[in-house]
N, C-alpha and C positions, 0 to 999 in steps of 0.2 A: 966854797961855802957860800959865797955871795950869791951864786946862782940858786942854790937851795933856798936861801932866804927870800929871794925875789919871787920864786915860784909860789911860796906859801902865802905871800901877801896878796890882798885883793887889789884888783886894779881900781883906780879912782872912778871909772865909769860904770862898774858893775854895781847893781843895786844890792843893798844889804838884804840878806835873807830874812823873811818875815817868820817869826815864831808862830806856830799854829795856835797857841793860846791867845795870841793877840788878835786873831781873826774874830770879828763880831759874831756872836752866836755859837762859839766853840763849845762852851760848857753845856749848853742846851742840846746841841747836836750829839755830843758824846753821851749825854743822859738818855736821849731818845734811842740811840742804837743799843746802849746797855740795857735799857728796859725791854727792848724788843728781844734781845737774846735771853734775858732773864725769863721773859714770858714763855719762850720756847723750851727752855731747859730746866729752870729751877722752880719758879713760882707762877705757873700758868694761871691766868685770870687776875691774880693780884697785880702782877706787873702790867697786864693789859689795862687795868683800870687806871694805874698810875700814868701810863703812856697816854691814855685817852684824856686824862685831866691836863697833862702837859699840852697835848694837841689842841684841846678846846681853849685853853688859856692863851696860848702863844701862836696859834696858826696864822693870825693876821698881823700881829705887831712885832714878831721876832725878826731878827736879821735874816737875810737870805739863806745863809748856811743852815741856820737852825730850822727855818721853814721847810727847806728841802729835806733834811733828815727826818723831821717830824712827819711830814706828809708821806715819805717813803715807808717809814717804819709803821705808821698807823695803817696804811693801805696793805702792807705785807702782813700785818697781824690779822687783818680782816680776812685776807686770803688764807692764812694758816688756819684760822677757825673754820672757814668754809671747807677747806680740804679735809679737816678732821671730821666734819659733819658728813662729807661724802664718803669717807672711809668707814665710818660707823654705819651709814646707810647700806654700803656694799656688804658689810658683815651681816647685817640683819637680813638683807635681801638674799644672801647666799646660804641662809639656814640658821642664823643666830650665832650667839657666842659659844655654843657647845659644838658647833660644826667643825669639821677638820679644815675647812677652807678659811676659818677665822685667822689662823696663823699665816696663811699665804697673804691675805689682805694686810695684816698688821706688818709683816716683814716688808712687803712691797711699799707700803705707806712710809715706814720709817727709813728705808734705804733710799727711797727716791724723793718724796715730797719733803719730809721733815729734815733730812740731811741737807737737801738743797737750800731750804729756807735758812737753816743755820749757817751754811756757807755764805749765802748772800748777806746775812747779818754780820758775819765776821768781816767780810769785805767792806760793808758799810761802816762798821766801827773803825776799821783801819783808816778809811777815808776821812771819817770825822776827826780822828786823832791827828790826822795830817792837816786838818783845817780845810778840807776839800769837799765839794758836794758829791753825792752818790745817787745814782738812779738804779733801782733794782731791775735786773734783766727780766724780761717777759712780763712782769706784773707792775713795774714802776711807770711813772709818767714823768715827763720832762719837768725840771725845776724852773721856776721863774727866777731870773737873775736880778 
């Protein structure tokens, strides 16, 4: 039993684990990622405005973790809006909303672009909840540390 007790104790030299909530900017990073996902899935536009307000207020003065997540989610939201405009332009260009090709564009958009953006947002939220920075693949830019 002594061996089991020795294994579960921390060695005196190992640093104590840091709780993610203790990382400066944690709450703002989680809020940014949450608003990004809400914008994509529940309340488009309304959540984008809330995210934009957070970004404008905190983009310079927030801790590094929050700045990183705010910048990534704001940029990704702009990309999401741009891709939606491109999808609508493709629908109109292929014959309008009454055309049979409408559903092809809609299904392709939602199965590729929209689902990918939601996946990136879920990964970003997981990283924010862990107190870690996250850079969106393909559309993100490096965070300043």
